[in-house]
Structures are given as structure tokens and as C-alpha cells.
N, C-alpha and C positions, 0 to 999 in steps of 0.2 A: 504494500500500500504506500502511495507517495505521501511524503510529509511536506510537500511544497507549500501547502496552505497553513501549516502550523506556524504560529507566531514565535518569536524568540523567547526562550525560557526566562531571561532576565526581565523581559517586558511583562510576562505573566506574573512573575514574583512581585514586581513593582505594583502591578495592578491589584493583586491579592492583598498586599499590605495596605495600600491606599484605600481599598474598598473596606477593609476591616476597621480602619481608624477614621475613615472619611477625612483624611488629612494627608497631604503630601509631605508635610514637615515630620509628622510622627512616623510615617512610612520610611522616610529618609533616615531617621534615628534608628529604627529597627534594622534596616539593611546596611547601615554604616556607609551611606553615600550622601550626596548633597540633595537638597530639595529640588534643585534644577534637574538633577539626573533622573529622579523619580518622575517629574513632570514630563521630561523628554521621553522616557520609556512608555509612559501611558499614552502620550500623543502618538508615538510610533505604533502602538497597539491599535489605537482608534483608526489610524490611517490604514493599517493592515486589514482591519475588519470592515472599514467603511461606515462605521456607526460611532456616534458619541457614547461614551461609557459613563461620563460624569457631567452633571450640571455644575458649572463653576459659579457658585453664588458668592455673595459678599461674605468673606471670612469663613466659608464652609463649602464642603462638597456634598453633592447628592447624587446617588446612583440613578441612572436612567433605567428604563425597563430592560434595555439590552445589557446594561451593566449588571443589573440584578441577576439576569439569566447567566451571564458569563461568570459572575462571582460564585454562583452555586456549582457550576461545572468545574471551575478551577479549584475551589476549596475541596470538592469531592476528590478530584484527581490528586491533589497534593496529600490529602489524608490517606489515600490508598497507597501512594508512594511511600509515605512515612511509615505506614503500618507494615508494608512489605519489607522495607529496609530494616526496620526494627526486628522483624521475625527472622530475617536472614542473618542479621548480626548476632541475635541471641543464639541461633543454631550454631554459628561459628564459635562463639564464646563458650558454649557448653561443651565443646570438644577440646577446650584448653583448661587445664587446672593450674592456676597461678599460685605458687607457694613462695613465701618469704621465710628465710631461715638464717640463723647466725652461721657465719662462715665455718667454724670448726664443726658444729653439729652437721652441717651440710656435707662437708668433705669427708669427715671421718665416719659418720653413721648413716646419713640418709642416702647419699649418692650411691654407695656400694649396694644398696638394697632396692633402688628405684627400678632396676630392670625387672624385678619380680612383679612390681605393681604394673608396669607397662605390659607384661605378659598377660596379666589378669584383665587389664583394661586397654586393649590395643588401640581403641578409637579415641582414647583420652590422652592428649599430649600434655606432659608436665612442663611448665615454664618455671624455672627455679631462680629466685633472686637471693643472693647471699650477702647483700650489702648490710651495713649496720643501721640504716634508717628504718623507722617503723612505718610500714605502708598502710594504706587505707584498706580495711577489710570489707568495706561496702562496695567499692568501685574498682580498686586496683588489684587486690589479691583475694583469693578464695580462702587460703589457709595460711596461718603463721605458726612457726615454732619459735617460741620466745622463752627467755629466762626472766624470772621475777616472781612477783607475789601471786600472779594469776588473777588479779582483780583489775579489770579494765572496763570502763563504761561501755555498755552495748556489746560486749564481747563474751562469748561462751568459751571458757578455758577449762581444759581437762588435763590433769597431771600426767606427764609422760615418764619422768624419772627424776630422782634426786641428783644434785650436783655434789657428789662425794669425791674426796681427794685423798690420794696416797702418793708417796714418792715413787718415781720411775727413773731408771737409769739404764744405760746401755751395758751389755755384757762386757764390752771392751773396757769401759771405765771401771766396772767392778773388778776386773782382773788387774788393771793398773793399780787400783787402790788396795789390792791384797784382800779383797772381800769386805763385806759389811756384815757384822754379826749382831751389832746393837744399833738402835736408832741413833745414838750419839755419834756413831762412826760417820754418819752422813755429814756431820759438821766439818769433817776433814776435806769435803769435796765442794766444788762450786755449786751453789744453789741458784738455779735460774729464776728470774723474776722475783727477787726478794728485796726490791727497793720501793715499789709502789705500796702505799699504806694498806690496801686491801690484801696484796700478796704477802706482805710482812705479817699481817694478822693471821692469814691462813697458815703460813709456815709455823708461826709461834703456836697456834692452836693445835696443829698436828703434833709438834714436839711435846706440847703439854699433855696431849692425849697419850703419847708414847712414854710419858713419865720422864722427859728430859728437860732440865732447866737450861734455858738459853739466855746468855747475856748479850751476845752479838751474833747476828747471822752472817756467815761468810758470803761475800758478794759473788756475782756471776753475771753473764750476759743478760740483757733485758729485752723482752719481746712484748708486743701489744696484742698478740693473738694466741689463744690457748693451744691451738694446733701447731703453730710455729714453735712454741716452747717445747712441746712434746717432740717435734722433729729434731730440734737442737739436742735434746737429751738422747734421742736415738743415734745421733751422730757423734755422741761422746763429748759434748760440750759442758755437761753438768747434770745435776739432778733436777727433775721437774716434778711439780705437784700436778698430777693428772687425774682426770675422771676416767677410771678404767672402762666404764660403759662405752666411752667414745673411742677408745683405742684398743679394743679387743683384738683387731687384726694384727696390730704391732706387737701386742703381748703374746698372742698365739704363735706368731712367726719368730719370736725370740729377739725382735729388734729392741724391745723394751722389757726390762725385768722389774718386777715389783718386789723389793727386798722385804717389805712388811705388809703383805696384802691383808693381814688380819686387822691392821690399824687403819681405819677409814675415818677421815674427818668429814662430817656432814655439814656443809655450809647452809646458810639460810636461803640459798638459791634453789630454784626448781625449774625444770624444763616443762613447758606447757604446750599443748596443741590448742590453738585458738582460731576462732572464726567468728564472723558476725552472728549475733544472737538471732537476727532476723533470717539469716540464710543457712542456719545450721542443718536444716532438713533437706537441702538441695541434694539430689542424687549423687553428684560427683563429689561433694564434700563428705557425705556419709560413706561413700566408697573408700575415700582416702583415709578417713578416720578408722573404719573397721580394719583396713589393711595395716595401718601403722601400729595399732594396738596388738594385732596378731603378731607383728614383727617384734614388738617390745616383749611380749610374753614368750616368744620363741627363743629370744636371746637372753632372757632373764637369768637362767642358770649359768651360762657361760660368762656373762658379763657381771654377775654378782648383784643383779637387780632384784628388789622385792617383787614378787608376782602380783600382789594385790595393788590396785590403783587407788590413789586417794580420791576423795570426793571432788565433784566438780566445784570450781570456784565461780562465784557470780559477780 
């Protein structure tokens, strides 16, 4: 079918806006153009049709019968276009699961397991963001894995795991040190990340739990990411306080050794699975939730995690 008689889309948009407001000025504001541009587009449309669409009265506009007829047709057409685009967009978005997650949790725990999720849900592509910023769970992300209290307005948060810490060191460093028999022996080695106030607190709390009085912590290289600290320990640069649940692969492969696995310091941090309270029952969010908790339970024994989940935080 030929479209030679169809007027330009910009002219129809200008007309629709002007007809809605009965004002070229307000239409110009809505379309972010000048009033003269709207007036020109409407005039072009009138010339194209060969009929006047507005009566230009003093300080106001009035639609002619032809204008009223065209307004109904144009509004209906734009409504149908908007509805179709929204439906197609929603269908596309429902095939993508956007997840935001802290870098270390993403690289050490989540990414190695995501292949299993994709096998279960081959039509659902995961888009993972591992930046430190907190994304919007209403419009930007579907799921967040966060550390904290689990209490965020409008967010449903469910406990994933505790953030427990114990020292980890490479076999090579243990050999160079002649072995570590008591917790106090660690003070002879470089302790990674022991300058930041929170890290100092965690180290001191762990030593206190081990029954060791510490006057001064031995210094070592400093890193700003938990995963990088663990990697430095695996490379023999010092002793790191690590969360064993996140580094099960390194521990199982022997890249990291836990000299005192029975002494675990439980911090006041927890990992949470979070989503918008309003969107919690969306099928793709439920699918990811069910999968990740099955993975948590599956690795509970080997990672030293408690099997039972804490109650939901509101």
C-alpha cells in the first residue's frame, strides 16, 4: 500500500499536542521546540490535507470538525503504537535478568555457578553489574546481592549467608614460616589489610577470639577489595582474613590454607538477596531466588555455612 498521502510524523505529533492543549505554546513546551515550529508543522499538515484543522481565535485555538475527526484518529493511532511498543519492550525485558552484586561475591561465588542457572533457564539472559553503586531495584535491576542490615525501604531482603572471617595463607608462606601451630604465630607474618579501622577491628576481634592478646598488628600490603586481598594471600604476600564461603574453590584447590578453621569471627555483616517488594513475585525473580537458595544449601556443608536461613528482613 502506498504511503504517499501520509503526512509527516512530526506534523502529526505537533498537531496531536496542539489539539490536546489547544495551544501552540504548550505544545511547543511538551515537544521541546519553538512555538513557531509547532505552528509551521500544523500549517504544513493543513496544506497537506487541504482543510483547516484549527480556528485561530483571539488568545485561543478551537478545533474545526475536520480537526476533531483527525484528533480522534491520530490519538487512537499513537495509543496503539505506544501500547505495542510497551508490550514488545516488556517481552524483551522479561528475557533479561539484571543482577547487581558486590565484586568479590560476584567473582568468587556467583559467576562460577551462573552456568547452572542458565542451563535451567536458557531463555533468560543474566546481565551482571559488579560495581559498588547501589542500583534502583524498581527500574534498573531485578535482583541485588548486598551486604548490610537487610533493612531497606521498599525492598524485600532475604538472608543468604553470614560474613564470617578466619585467616588464610598460602602453603608456600606457611612453609617459609616453618609452620603455624598457634594463633600467635601469625603475628610473625605480614597481615594484609590491617590499617583500615574496620580491618584492624576484625583482626583484633579474631585474635581475641583465639585467646591472643595483641599490642600491635604487624603491617602488610593494603587492598580495597576482599577478593584482591585473598588473591594476594594466595600469592604468598601475607595472611588475609577471608570469608571461607566465598573462597571455597581456592581452599579446595590448596591455593589457600586455613590454619585455624575452627576459629571463625562472625562480623555484624550479612549477605542478602534483595528485590523490590512490589516485584518480588515476578516469575524471573522467583526463579533466580529459588535457584540461589538451592545453591546456598548445596554448598553449605563444604563451605561451612549454616543450613537454616534467617528470617526475612523488612
